[in-house]
Backbone as CSV, one residue per row, in Angstrom:
resi,resn,N_x,N_y,N_z,CA_x,CA_y,CA_z,C_x,C_y,C_z
1,UNK,94.209,109.975,120.835,93.917,110.115,119.399,95.143,109.735,118.563
2,UNK,94.886,109.396,117.387,95.981,109.033,116.488,96.779,110.261,116.053
3,UNK,98.062,110.268,116.298,98.928,111.414,115.895,99.789,111.055,114.752
4,UNK,100.026,109.779,114.425,100.855,109.401,113.315,100.787,107.893,113.092
5,UNK,101.118,107.520,111.892,101.162,106.089,111.558,102.251,105.820,110.567
6,UNK,102.821,104.607,110.643,103.815,104.144,109.573,103.150,102.907,108.994
7,UNK,103.192,102.787,107.661,102.660,101.655,106.985,103.870,100.908,106.361
8,UNK,104.012,99.681,106.723,105.156,98.864,106.199,104.682,97.528,105.725
9,UNK,105.381,96.908,104.786,105.050,95.491,104.495,105.704,94.578,105.451
10,UNK,105.404,93.376,105.365,105.903,92.400,106.402,106.430,91.082,105.903
11,UNK,107.252,91.124,104.768,107.868,89.859,104.380,108.923,89.524,105.343
12,UNK,109.073,88.228,105.727,110.175,87.893,106.682,111.538,88.109,106.129
13,UNK,111.697,88.278,104.823,112.936,88.559,104.176,113.498,89.969,104.576
14,UNK,112.657,90.762,105.222,113.142,91.982,105.757,114.239,91.746,106.823
15,UNK,114.089,90.676,107.479,115.076,90.311,108.594,116.297,89.734,107.923
16,UNK,117.464,90.358,108.028,118.641,89.837,107.375,118.960,88.365,107.610
17,UNK,118.781,87.927,108.833,119.123,86.537,109.144,118.231,85.590,108.364
18,UNK,117.035,86.030,108.116,116.069,85.176,107.250,116.540,85.265,105.763
19,UNK,116.811,86.467,105.299,117.213,86.707,103.891,118.442,86.024,103.549
20,UNK,119.394,85.888,104.477,120.731,85.254,104.243,121.383,85.793,102.997
21,UNK,121.671,85.047,102.009,122.436,85.567,100.851,121.708,86.545,100.077
22,UNK,120.337,86.760,100.223,119.595,87.754,99.442,119.418,89.059,100.251
23,UNK,120.152,89.245,101.310,119.979,90.413,102.194,119.916,91.674,101.394
24,UNK,120.910,91.920,100.511,121.014,93.224,99.859,119.898,93.539,98.955
25,UNK,119.075,92.573,98.530,117.952,92.877,97.634,116.862,93.770,98.148
26,UNK,116.804,93.718,99.538,115.744,94.517,100.187,116.355,95.695,100.928
27,UNK,117.529,96.119,100.671,118.099,97.200,101.522,117.261,98.539,101.311
28,UNK,116.810,98.810,100.098,116.001,100.022,99.886,114.718,99.926,100.722
29,UNK,114.080,98.807,100.699,112.874,98.618,101.423,113.144,98.792,102.982
30,UNK,114.252,98.190,103.523,114.574,98.402,104.887,114.799,99.852,105.247
31,UNK,115.505,100.566,104.349,115.706,101.965,104.554,114.451,102.827,104.617
32,UNK,113.489,102.482,103.661,112.191,103.186,103.641,111.430,102.902,104.938
33,UNK,111.403,101.612,105.383,110.741,101.291,106.615,111.301,102.043,107.797
34,UNK,112.646,102.063,107.888,113.317,102.834,108.927,112.925,104.337,108.979
35,UNK,112.811,104.938,107.815,112.439,106.291,107.631,111.037,106.583,108.153
36,UNK,110.102,105.675,107.698,108.702,105.829,108.116,108.556,105.674,109.588
37,UNK,109.226,104.738,110.194,109.133,104.559,111.606,109.811,105.701,112.421
38,UNK,110.861,106.234,111.867,111.498,107.429,112.393,110.539,108.568,112.469
39,UNK,109.808,108.744,111.354,108.822,109.844,111.297,107.648,109.596,112.291
40,UNK,107.348,108.303,112.473,106.239,107.966,113.504,106.738,108.357,114.900
41,UNK,107.982,107.982,115.198,108.450,108.281,116.570,108.720,109.780,116.814
42,UNK,109.008,110.472,115.708,109.264,111.968,115.821,107.937,112.683,116.124
43,UNK,106.789,112.019,115.843,105.530,112.700,116.174,105.193,112.720,117.554
44,UNK,105.981,111.999,118.416,105.813,112.088,119.867,104.638,111.227,120.420
45,UNK,104.478,109.975,119.890,103.380,109.186,120.469,103.694,108.785,121.906
46,UNK,102.798,108.528,122.793,103.063,108.025,124.121,102.783,106.514,124.172
47,UNK,102.099,105.976,123.189,101.809,104.571,123.079,101.865,104.161,121.553
48,UNK,102.503,103.103,121.321,102.536,102.457,119.980,101.689,101.242,119.880
49,UNK,101.035,101.043,118.793,100.204,99.836,118.571,100.573,99.262,117.206
50,UNK,100.995,98.047,117.179,101.250,97.303,115.949,99.925,96.635,115.560
51,UNK,99.669,96.637,114.246,98.477,95.991,113.713,98.973,95.165,112.495
52,UNK,98.697,93.943,112.511,99.040,93.047,111.324,98.140,91.883,111.294
53,UNK,98.243,91.134,110.155,97.354,90.016,110.081,97.806,88.845,110.953
54,UNK,96.894,87.950,111.198,97.188,86.772,111.993,96.082,85.711,111.775
55,UNK,96.266,84.527,112.183,95.219,83.466,111.935,93.948,83.689,112.717
56,UNK,94.053,84.449,113.849,92.870,84.751,114.605,93.086,86.105,115.268
57,UNK,91.958,86.719,115.720,92.125,88.024,116.446,92.730,87.820,117.752
58,UNK,93.808,88.598,118.037,94.512,88.434,119.266,95.075,89.825,119.608
59,UNK,95.235,90.085,120.964,95.771,91.350,121.395,96.821,91.077,122.419
60,UNK,97.912,91.829,122.372,99.031,91.814,123.307,99.052,93.153,123.956
61,UNK,98.949,93.222,125.321,98.953,94.507,126.008,100.173,94.567,126.900
62,UNK,100.439,93.582,127.654,101.600,93.612,128.534,102.923,93.199,127.938
63,UNK,102.881,92.597,126.824,104.106,92.177,126.093,103.798,91.173,125.101
64,UNK,104.782,90.683,124.416,104.608,89.651,123.349,105.934,89.214,122.821
65,UNK,106.072,87.932,122.600,107.401,87.360,122.083,107.080,86.718,120.796
66,UNK,107.884,86.987,119.792,107.801,86.362,118.491,109.162,85.871,117.950
67,UNK,109.230,85.486,116.741,110.479,84.941,116.262,110.350,84.477,114.881
68,UNK,111.407,83.923,114.339,111.519,83.460,112.996,111.929,82.005,112.800
69,UNK,111.623,81.294,113.959,111.977,79.801,113.878,111.281,79.073,112.750
70,UNK,110.143,79.475,112.452,109.431,78.790,111.336,110.054,78.899,110.014
71,UNK,111.070,79.803,109.909,111.905,79.985,108.718,113.314,79.378,108.877
72,UNK,113.482,78.633,109.973,114.742,77.940,110.233,115.783,78.882,110.813
73,UNK,115.324,80.062,111.394,116.206,81.050,111.933,115.901,81.130,113.449
74,UNK,116.847,80.823,114.297,116.604,80.905,115.789,116.777,82.329,116.291
75,UNK,115.912,83.224,115.809,115.969,84.667,116.085,114.650,85.018,116.826
76,UNK,114.686,85.546,118.089,113.557,85.940,118.780,113.435,87.454,118.784
77,UNK,112.216,87.924,118.878,111.945,89.411,119.027,110.803,89.547,120.047
78,UNK,110.775,90.691,120.612,109.700,91.018,121.557,109.228,92.472,121.435
79,UNK,108.054,92.747,121.842,107.574,94.056,121.824,108.338,94.996,122.752
80,UNK,108.613,96.247,122.425,109.306,97.105,123.288,108.609,97.323,124.655
81,UNK,109.333,97.540,125.718,108.821,97.876,127.000,107.782,96.895,127.506
82,UNK,107.969,95.652,127.165,107.019,94.649,127.695,107.661,93.327,128.053
83,UNK,106.865,92.452,128.523,107.410,91.066,128.883,107.073,90.137,127.725
84,UNK,106.767,88.905,128.079,106.496,87.825,127.050,105.143,87.258,127.168
85,UNK,104.255,87.886,127.987,102.966,87.319,128.237,102.127,87.224,126.930
86,UNK,101.230,86.289,126.907,100.285,86.139,125.842,100.824,85.088,124.798
87,UNK,99.988,84.894,123.725,100.409,83.911,122.736,101.522,84.485,121.868
88,UNK,102.112,83.551,121.072,103.232,84.017,120.279,102.821,84.980,119.161
89,UNK,103.560,86.041,118.934,103.214,87.064,118.024,103.052,86.359,116.595
90,UNK,102.164,86.770,115.794,101.957,86.235,114.387,103.193,86.656,113.599
91,UNK,103.421,86.015,112.395,104.572,86.371,111.594,104.622,87.870,111.275
92,UNK,103.519,88.524,110.858,103.499,89.868,110.485,103.933,90.706,111.738
93,UNK,103.344,90.435,112.863,103.733,91.231,114.034,105.187,90.984,114.513
94,UNK,105.652,89.805,114.280,107.102,89.524,114.558,107.924,90.459,113.651
95,UNK,107.622,90.594,112.435,108.406,91.518,111.577,108.317,92.998,112.162
96,UNK,107.048,93.309,112.601,106.843,94.647,113.148,107.719,94.859,114.389
97,UNK,107.748,93.781,115.209,108.605,93.894,116.454,110.056,94.052,116.061
98,UNK,110.485,93.350,115.032,111.841,93.497,114.554,112.133,94.888,114.118
99,UNK,111.206,95.486,113.279,111.380,96.846,112.893,111.511,97.863,113.986
100,UNK,110.682,97.670,115.013,110.789,98.549,116.116,112.099,98.332,116.939
101,UNK,112.520,97.118,117.043,113.859,96.827,117.620,114.913,97.609,116.987
102,UNK,114.873,97.613,115.620,115.884,98.322,114.956,115.851,99.813,115.227
103,UNK,114.709,100.385,115.519,114.535,101.815,115.798,115.116,102.197,117.184
104,UNK,115.224,101.215,118.062,115.702,101.506,119.399,114.747,102.036,120.369
105,UNK,113.431,102.118,119.931,112.433,102.695,120.849,112.144,101.804,122.042
106,UNK,111.790,102.493,123.129,111.375,101.846,124.372,110.000,102.227,124.751
107,UNK,109.265,102.748,123.803,107.874,103.210,124.162,106.989,102.002,124.482
108,UNK,106.019,102.171,125.425,105.050,101.104,125.584,104.367,100.744,124.276
109,UNK,104.265,99.465,124.039,103.791,98.932,122.747,102.747,97.862,122.948
110,UNK,101.639,98.014,122.287,100.632,96.951,122.242,100.656,96.366,120.839
111,UNK,100.006,95.331,120.615,99.893,94.739,119.334,98.570,94.001,119.105
112,UNK,98.103,94.074,117.891,96.767,93.520,117.563,96.823,92.711,116.290
113,UNK,96.519,91.452,116.288,96.395,90.657,115.094,94.904,90.588,114.591
114,UNK,94.823,90.671,113.262,93.486,90.651,112.728,93.479,89.646,111.621
115,UNK,92.420,88.823,111.589,92.354,87.791,110.521,92.029,88.316,109.139
116,UNK,92.434,87.600,108.101,92.239,88.080,106.775,90.809,88.323,106.354
117,UNK,89.861,87.465,106.984,88.469,87.540,106.571,87.672,88.433,107.621
118,UNK,88.353,89.233,108.364,87.641,90.107,109.359,86.716,91.076,108.630
119,UNK,85.424,91.258,109.175,84.539,92.134,108.574,85.027,93.591,108.554
120,UNK,84.666,94.367,107.458,85.082,95.685,107.297,84.652,96.584,108.525
121,UNK,83.411,96.417,108.900,82.957,97.345,109.985,83.625,97.080,111.291
122,UNK,83.969,95.830,111.539,84.717,95.524,112.736,86.102,96.147,112.711
123,UNK,86.732,96.106,111.565,88.073,96.634,111.514,88.069,98.209,111.652
124,UNK,87.141,98.871,111.069,86.911,100.266,111.225,86.598,100.635,112.763
125,UNK,85.837,99.865,113.333,85.504,100.103,114.754,86.651,99.787,115.587
126,UNK,87.435,98.786,115.319,88.667,98.456,116.048,89.661,99.644,116.035
127,UNK,89.794,100.153,114.777,90.692,101.317,114.688,90.299,102.513,115.476
128,UNK,89.015,102.759,115.546,88.499,103.890,116.342,88.765,103.726,117.844
129,UNK,88.652,102.443,118.272,88.977,102.119,119.614,90.406,102.221,119.954
130,UNK,91.269,101.813,119.048,92.757,101.901,119.267,93.155,103.334,119.368
131,UNK,92.594,104.155,118.632,92.960,105.611,118.567,92.604,106.273,119.945
132,UNK,91.758,105.646,120.737,91.363,106.212,122.001,92.107,105.651,123.180
133,UNK,93.078,104.846,122.964,93.799,104.178,124.017,94.652,105.173,124.806
134,UNK,95.045,106.232,124.217,95.922,107.230,124.835,95.769,108.611,124.181
135,UNK,96.201,109.618,124.747,96.105,110.931,124.222,96.882,111.027,122.867
136,UNK,97.994,110.346,122.856,98.866,110.386,121.638,99.220,108.938,121.211
137,UNK,98.486,108.387,120.222,98.732,107.034,119.741,99.408,107.052,118.413
138,UNK,100.350,106.126,118.276,101.012,105.942,116.993,100.787,104.497,116.489
139,UNK,100.506,104.301,115.244,100.258,102.979,114.750,101.385,102.561,113.791
140,UNK,101.847,101.325,113.884,102.689,100.707,112.881,101.826,99.643,112.288
141,UNK,101.440,99.867,110.978,100.513,98.978,110.297,101.234,98.166,109.271
142,UNK,101.034,96.828,109.387,101.858,95.835,108.616,100.967,95.148,107.670
143,UNK,101.322,95.176,106.329,100.539,94.459,105.448,101.108,94.530,104.010
144,UNK,100.921,93.528,103.185,101.426,93.506,101.822,100.262,93.653,100.835
145,UNK,100.643,94.138,99.625,99.654,94.231,98.601,99.471,92.914,97.887
146,UNK,99.095,92.928,96.589,98.820,91.713,95.861,99.988,90.854,95.693
147,UNK,99.816,89.625,95.941,100.879,88.595,95.638,100.660,87.951,94.294
148,UNK,100.098,88.678,93.348,99.847,88.189,92.025,100.378,89.161,90.975
149,UNK,101.473,89.816,91.204,102.017,90.794,90.329,102.821,90.354,89.172
150,UNK,103.245,89.032,89.216,104.134,88.547,88.101,103.926,87.038,88.039
151,UNK,104.513,86.423,86.956,104.302,85.006,86.767,105.111,84.199,87.809
152,UNK,106.070,84.919,88.465,106.817,84.247,89.519,106.339,84.596,90.897
153,UNK,105.278,85.287,91.033,104.639,85.709,92.279,104.095,84.406,92.900
154,UNK,103.868,84.452,94.255,103.299,83.328,94.933,101.959,82.872,94.418
155,UNK,101.095,83.877,93.904,99.860,83.462,93.299,99.790,83.539,91.829
156,UNK,100.971,83.652,91.138,101.023,83.766,89.689,100.447,85.112,89.249
157,UNK,100.457,85.385,88.009,100.046,86.713,87.498,98.570,86.871,87.351
158,UNK,98.074,87.986,87.845,96.675,88.320,87.613,96.731,89.785,87.090
159,UNK,96.197,90.030,85.904,96.258,91.313,85.266,95.652,92.436,86.047
160,UNK,94.757,92.075,86.979,94.073,93.087,87.844,94.943,93.546,88.974
161,UNK,96.026,92.782,89.255,96.822,93.146,90.420,97.531,94.433,90.358
162,UNK,98.194,94.706,89.286,98.946,96.050,89.182,98.106,97.204,89.268
163,UNK,96.980,97.374,88.555,96.140,98.559,88.766,95.521,98.556,90.149
164,UNK,95.219,97.449,90.716,94.695,97.482,92.112,95.715,97.996,93.046
165,UNK,96.950,97.505,92.879,98.005,98.070,93.833,98.312,99.527,93.565
166,UNK,98.186,99.978,92.307,98.384,101.435,92.019,97.413,102.278,92.768
167,UNK,96.155,101.832,92.777,95.133,102.566,93.463,95.378,102.531,94.984
168,UNK,95.879,101.371,95.433,96.210,101.244,96.850,97.328,102.172,97.264
169,UNK,98.424,102.224,96.431,99.487,103.053,96.694,99.075,104.523,96.827
170,UNK,98.172,104.947,95.930,97.662,106.329,96.012,96.906,106.546,97.288
171,UNK,96.152,105.585,97.733,95.320,105.779,98.959,96.284,105.874,100.170
172,UNK,97.313,105.037,100.190,98.254,104.979,101.350,99.073,106.240,101.346
173,UNK,99.378,106.760,100.089,100.273,107.923,99.951,99.563,109.281,100.252
174,UNK,98.224,109.206,100.225,97.488,110.471,100.425,96.587,110.369,101.719
175,UNK,96.741,109.310,102.477,95.978,109.148,103.746,94.471,109.210,103.439
176,UNK,94.062,108.457,102.349,92.738,108.463,101.907,91.932,107.351,102.753
177,UNK,91.453,107.717,103.838,90.693,106.747,104.663,89.468,106.131,103.964
178,UNK,88.857,107.004,103.144,87.654,106.486,102.467,87.905,105.374,101.463
179,UNK,89.072,105.512,100.730,89.499,104.495,99.772,89.841,103.192,100.446
180,UNK,90.539,103.244,101.610,90.945,102.141,102.411,89.692,101.439,102.942
181,UNK,88.774,102.252,103.504,87.544,101.655,104.040,86.713,100.920,102.985
182,UNK,86.854,101.352,101.680,86.101,100.787,100.625,86.678,99.515,100.021
183,UNK,87.858,99.122,100.505,88.416,97.853,99.874,87.556,96.773,100.097
184,UNK,87.368,95.966,99.025,86.495,94.853,99.034,87.148,93.566,99.476
185,UNK,86.696,92.941,100.608,87.288,91.730,101.008,87.429,90.655,99.970
186,UNK,86.407,90.484,99.255,86.387,89.368,98.260,87.390,89.619,97.145
187,UNK,87.468,90.863,96.688,88.485,91.196,95.642,89.913,91.078,96.216
188,UNK,90.040,91.519,97.394,91.370,91.437,98.078,91.787,89.901,98.209
189,UNK,90.840,89.070,98.553,91.120,87.613,98.675,91.541,86.996,97.327
190,UNK,90.783,87.424,96.264,91.142,86.950,94.923,92.584,87.350,94.510
191,UNK,93.045,88.545,94.841,94.328,89.075,94.494,95.343,88.793,95.548
192,UNK,95.048,88.048,96.543,96.001,87.684,97.586,96.573,88.897,98.276
193,UNK,95.788,89.808,98.667,96.125,91.062,99.273,96.086,90.828,100.830
194,UNK,97.294,90.784,101.482,97.339,90.420,102.921,97.087,91.540,103.797
195,UNK,97.134,92.800,103.313,97.016,93.974,104.216,95.642,94.607,104.301
196,UNK,94.651,93.966,103.675,93.330,94.688,103.665,92.806,94.930,105.105
197,UNK,92.771,94.000,105.955,92.191,94.168,107.291,93.056,95.152,108.086
198,UNK,94.373,95.041,108.163,95.152,96.033,108.925,94.948,97.505,108.402
199,UNK,94.928,97.654,107.045,94.711,98.991,106.548,93.355,99.595,106.844
200,UNK,92.345,98.716,106.993,91.045,99.261,107.374,91.051,99.541,108.862
201,UNK,91.851,98.932,109.641,92.019,99.361,111.052,92.569,100.815,111.129
202,UNK,93.575,100.993,110.197,94.225,102.308,110.094,93.141,103.365,109.680
203,UNK,92.350,102.989,108.680,91.298,103.892,108.216,90.362,104.329,109.370
204,UNK,89.979,103.365,110.202,89.110,103.671,111.258,89.839,104.543,112.357
205,UNK,91.070,104.301,112.624,91.761,105.075,113.623,92.033,106.484,113.169
206,UNK,92.233,106.725,111.855,92.513,108.038,111.354,91.299,108.893,111.031
207,UNK,90.119,108.456,111.185,88.944,109.238,110.974,88.946,110.455,111.745
208,UNK,88.880,111.586,111.096,88.862,112.852,111.821,90.166,113.263,112.376
209,UNK,91.193,112.594,112.124,92.518,112.964,112.802,93.285,114.039,111.951
210,UNK,92.869,114.309,110.691,93.482,115.310,109.916,94.909,114.979,109.537
211,UNK,95.288,113.685,109.307,96.578,113.336,108.878,96.764,113.475,107.404
212,UNK,97.977,113.741,106.969,98.378,113.680,105.597,99.341,112.596,105.438
213,UNK,99.420,112.099,104.095,100.308,110.909,103.826,101.426,111.197,102.919
214,UNK,102.440,110.475,103.001,103.645,110.452,102.136,103.991,109.005,101.804
215,UNK,104.073,108.768,100.503,104.410,107.415,100.037,106.010,107.292,99.854
216,UNK,106.644,106.422,100.524,108.129,106.294,100.470,108.640,105.190,99.516
217,UNK,107.772,104.174,99.350,108.221,102.946,98.634,107.001,102.355,98.020
218,UNK,107.096,101.884,96.716,106.050,101.245,95.978,106.712,100.353,94.891
219,UNK,106.975,99.101,95.308,107.670,98.147,94.408,107.058,96.750,94.612
220,UNK,107.390,95.948,93.701,106.947,94.475,93.789,108.116,93.570,93.454
221,UNK,109.184,93.575,94.274,110.443,92.837,93.966,110.268,91.362,93.709
222,UNK,109.321,90.772,94.376,109.112,89.307,94.237,107.698,88.985,93.787
223,UNK,107.168,89.905,93.040,105.841,89.734,92.549,104.781,89.993,93.574
224,UNK,105.226,90.674,94.666,104.223,91.039,95.772,104.358,92.539,95.973
225,UNK,103.229,93.243,96.044,103.259,94.729,96.216,103.699,95.039,97.644
226,UNK,104.756,95.832,97.718,105.224,96.286,99.031,105.129,97.818,99.027
227,UNK,104.562,98.347,100.076,104.351,99.841,100.174,104.785,100.247,101.581
228,UNK,105.474,101.495,101.585,105.891,102.120,102.782,105.365,103.555,102.719
229,UNK,104.616,103.947,103.832,104.011,105.303,103.876,104.073,105.842,105.241
230,UNK,104.075,107.148,105.361,103.916,107.816,106.616,102.681,108.713,106.634
231,UNK,101.916,108.609,107.741,100.785,109.480,107.941,101.135,110.327,109.137
232,UNK,101.123,111.675,108.966,101.498,112.556,110.072,100.540,113.749,110.010
């Protein structure tokens, strides 16, 4: 069953080698992610599962290797306690693997990539299945909010983005599985919300688990909504 979850964003700029001269701009976000992952590990999971978006549905069980070469940085990462079998980790999962690397954990870790257009019911069902993989499962869920929060955002400004992200922050901070399950794929696509499918996996996994939430970070430093939360 699911005993805890950490929700983190997945911009590659979290990795200092990728951020280069802008490293310090996200120090607060890195600290919040480290705290959420620390709380996840403190809950005593026996199995960790990373969930993030990817171009297609893929699962890594025995291991997984990712990296940041697509950003011009020869930095490789791998899932803890695993080999390198399977396809390359998606960018979001590579950031998640980096975050776990920073934590020093050696727990067995699986990973699951879910495409942006994945149906809601499948994501909820996937989450229910992941929660049954072990007696004590912990999730690290990776996803960004709207990329339309300012005129300099990747998708330019959309006035609907800020209130949408405010509602999302409340749902993540209160472990509101119903609100996450109700996220509309079409609206999320319009607002360039990359975390919809992973968050709905979390909603499915947390059904009936009795978890409570704490929101650690809610900012849009580059016009993209970044949230960090703990569910325990």
